[in-house]
C-alpha positions in Angstrom: -68.1 48.7 39.4 -66.8 48.5 35.9 -63.4 46.9 35.2 -61.0 47.8 32.3 -58.8 45.3 30.5 -55.3 47.0 30.6 -53.8 44.4 28.4 -56.2 45.1 25.5 -55.5 48.8 25.7 -51.8 48.4 25.6 -52.0 46.0 22.6 -54.2 48.5 20.7 -51.8 51.4 21.3 -48.8 49.3 20.3 -50.3 48.3 17.0 -51.1 52.0 16.0 -47.7 53.5 16.9 -45.4 51.0 15.1 -44.8 51.5 11.4 -46.2 49.0 8.9 -43.7 46.4 7.8 -44.3 47.0 4.1 -43.8 50.9 4.1 -39.9 50.9 3.9 -40.0 48.5 0.9 -42.4 50.8 -1.0 -40.1 53.8 -0.5 -37.1 51.8 -1.8 -39.0 50.7 -4.9 -39.9 54.3 -5.6 -36.2 55.3 -5.4 -35.1 52.4 -7.7 -37.8 53.0 -10.3 -36.7 55.0 -13.4 -38.1 58.5 -13.7 -39.9 59.7 -16.8 -38.2 63.1 -16.5 -34.7 63.2 -18.3 -31.9 64.4 -16.2 -30.6 67.9 -17.2 -27.5 67.8 -19.5 -24.7 70.2 -19.8 -24.3 69.6 -23.6 -26.1 72.1 -25.8 -29.0 70.6 -27.9 -30.3 71.5 -31.3 -33.2 73.3 -29.7 -31.0 75.7 -27.8 -30.2 79.1 -29.2 -26.5 79.7 -29.8 -25.2 83.3 -29.8 -22.1 84.3 -31.7 -19.8 85.9 -29.1 -18.2 88.3 -31.6 -21.2 89.6 -33.6 -24.1 88.8 -31.3 -26.0 87.0 -34.1 -28.2 84.1 -33.4 -26.8 80.9 -34.8 -29.2 78.1 -35.7 -27.6 74.6 -35.6 -28.4 72.2 -38.4 -31.4 70.0 -37.7 -30.5 66.7 -36.2 -26.9 67.6 -35.7 -25.1 68.4 -32.5 -24.7 72.0 -31.6 -20.9 71.8 -31.9 -21.3 70.5 -35.5 -23.8 73.0 -36.7 -23.3 74.6 -40.1 -21.1 77.7 -40.1 -23.0 80.9 -40.6 -21.7 82.8 -43.7 -22.0 86.5 -43.7 -23.9 87.7 -46.8 -21.4 90.5 -47.4 -18.6 88.0 -47.7 -20.3 86.5 -50.7 -20.2 89.8 -52.6 -17.2 89.9 -54.8 -15.0 92.9 -54.5 -14.8 95.0 -57.7 -11.6 94.5 -59.7 -9.4 97.6 -59.3 -7.9 98.5 -62.7 -4.4 99.9 -62.6 -4.5 103.0 -64.7 -1.0 104.0 -66.0 -2.0 107.6 -65.3 -2.1 106.8 -61.5 1.5 105.5 -61.3 4.2 107.7 -59.8 5.6 110.5 -62.0 4.3 112.1 -65.2 4.3 110.8 -68.8 6.3 112.7 -71.3 6.8 112.1 -75.1 10.4 111.8 -76.3 11.3 112.1 -80.0 13.7 109.5 -81.4 15.2 108.5 -84.6 12.5 106.7 -86.6 13.1 103.0 -86.8 15.4 102.9 -83.8 12.7 103.1 -81.1 13.5 99.7 -79.5 17.3 100.5 -79.5 16.7 103.9 -77.9 14.5 102.3 -75.3 17.2 99.9 -74.4 19.8 102.6 -74.2 17.7 104.8 -72.0 16.9 101.9 -69.6 20.6 101.0 -69.4 21.6 104.6 -68.8 19.0 105.0 -66.1 20.3 102.0 -64.2 24.0 102.9 -64.6 23.4 106.4 -63.4 21.2 105.3 -60.4 18.2 107.2 -61.7 15.6 104.5 -61.1 13.9 106.7 -58.4 13.1 109.4 -61.0 12.9 107.6 -64.3 10.4 104.8 -63.9 9.3 103.5 -67.2 9.9 103.6 -70.9 7.2 102.4 -73.3 6.9 102.0 -77.1 3.1 102.6 -77.6 1.7 99.8 -79.8 -1.7 99.2 -81.3 -3.5 96.3 -83.0 -4.0 96.8 -86.8 -6.0 94.6 -89.1 -4.0 93.6 -92.2 -4.8 91.4 -95.0 -2.2 88.9 -96.2 -3.0 86.3 -98.8 -6.6 87.2 -98.7 -6.8 86.5 -94.9 -7.5 89.0 -92.1 -4.6 89.2 -89.7 -4.3 91.3 -86.5 -0.8 92.6 -86.1 1.0 94.8 -83.6 2.3 98.1 -85.0 3.9 101.2 -83.4 1.2 103.8 -82.7 3.7 106.7 -83.1 6.8 105.7 -85.1 9.7 107.8 -83.9 8.4 108.4 -80.4 8.7 106.9 -76.9 6.6 107.5 -73.8 8.7 108.1 -70.6 7.2 108.1 -67.1 9.4 110.1 -64.8 9.8 112.9 -62.2 11.3 115.4 -64.5 14.0 117.7 -63.0 17.3 118.9 -64.3 19.1 115.6 -63.6 16.4 113.3 -65.1 16.1 115.7 -68.1 19.9 115.5 -68.7 19.9 111.7 -68.6 17.0 111.3 -71.0 18.0 114.1 -73.4 21.6 112.9 -73.7 20.7 109.3 -74.4 22.0 108.2 -77.8 19.1 108.3 -80.3 17.0 110.8 -78.4 16.5 114.0 -80.4 14.3 115.9 -77.8 11.2 116.2 -75.8 7.7 117.1 -77.2 6.3 120.2 -75.7 5.6 123.9 -76.2 8.8 125.9 -76.6 11.7 124.4 -74.7 9.7 123.1 -71.8 8.5 119.5 -72.0 4.7 119.1 -71.6 3.3 116.1 -69.7 0.5 114.1 -71.2 -3.1 114.5 -69.9 -4.7 111.6 -68.2 -7.1 110.9 -71.1 -4.1 110.8 -73.5 -2.2 108.4 -71.3 -5.0 106.0 -71.0 -5.7 106.2 -74.7 -2.1 105.7 -75.8 -1.4 102.9 -73.3 -4.7 101.0 -73.7 -2.9 98.7 -76.1 -0.1 96.6 -74.7 3.5 98.0 -75.1 5.9 96.0 -77.2 7.1 92.9 -75.4 4.8 93.4 -72.4 1.4 92.2 -71.3 -1.7 94.2 -71.4 -1.4 97.0 -68.8 -5.1 98.0 -68.7 -8.4 96.3 -69.1 -9.4 98.5 -72.0 -8.8 97.0 -75.4 -10.3 98.8 -78.4 -11.4 97.2 -81.6 -8.4 96.6 -83.9 -7.9 99.5 -86.3 -8.1 98.8 -90.0 -5.0 99.3 -92.0 -6.9 101.5 -94.5 -8.9 104.6 -93.7 -11.6 106.6 -95.4 -10.3 109.4 -97.8 -6.9 107.8 -97.8 -5.0 107.6 -101.1 -3.8 104.2 -102.1 -2.1 102.5 -105.0 -3.6 99.6 -106.9 -1.0 96.7 -106.9 -2.6 94.2 -109.3 -5.4 93.7 -111.7 -6.5 95.8 -114.7 -6.0 99.0 -112.8 -2.5 98.2 -111.5 -0.3 101.2 -110.7 -3.3 103.5 -110.6 -3.8 105.6 -107.5 -7.1 106.8 -106.0 -8.9 107.8 -102.9 -10.8 105.3 -100.7 -14.5 106.3 -100.6 -15.9 103.1 -99.0 -14.6 100.3 -96.8 -16.4 96.9 -96.6 -14.8 95.1 -93.7 -17.0 92.1 -93.9 -16.2 91.4 -97.5 -12.6 92.6 -97.2 -13.1 95.1 -100.0 -12.6 98.9 -100.6 -14.1 101.2 -103.2 -11.4 103.5 -104.7 -12.0 106.5 -107.0 -9.6 105.8 -109.9 -9.0 108.5 -112.6 -9.8 106.8 -115.9 -9.5 108.9 -119.1 -9.8 112.1 -117.0 -12.8 110.9 -115.1 -13.0 109.6 -111.6 -14.6 106.1 -111.6 -15.3 104.1 -108.4 -13.6 100.7 -108.6 -14.2 97.9 -106.1 -11.0 96.1 -105.0 -10.0 93.6 -102.5 -7.8 94.7 -99.6 -5.0 92.6 -100.9 -5.1 94.5 -104.3 -4.2 97.9 -102.8 -1.3 99.3 -100.8 -0.5 102.5 -98.9 1.5 105.1 -100.7 
């Protein structure tokens, strides 16, 4: 009869069921060891795509910079300069009318009309009074000088809403002799005329439009002038040629009953 050793069986079963002593230590080491995988961060990185909440555009942060310090995205349309809007005198409120004045008293009449407009509370209907000026090339002492001269001596330009009251104030201003127009009805200027007459700056004011034509010469072709000095002094003749570069004109002078072209300097002739 075979006999079993109960003690050996119990020892064998006890050894297999109990955990090894080193296993808990291995688990603890695994927990304490640093992981190769970085922990997720709430901060945006430079690799993330940032979306503009207003426009929906994708914003790319600058390389190597935090997302909150990325370069600001500039809209290309913002870089386009807006065209400069030129204020045309023809677009201002009211219409432009030509007023005839006593020649040589344009500035005084302008002051009288402006004072009268203010004293009679007509600023809402009479807006502006202008003496149209232009740049003219003159020659003094053999030198070219650009001077301001009245474009229409004896006339003013008035911008207003013309009715019976404004007509009365303007027409009865001391020095005003009347309006320019067909018959008894004042005629407003056309847009092209306004822009032409007011392209040069009014007397005592800054340039009102961007247009600025070439200065007009004091002398014109076919104009009759008087010779002031030289062998032909006090002779008169017609200008047939103007040399602006050399500051000279060619004048047809009647010598012994025959017209002869004579070349003179600008300073040697004068208007009649």
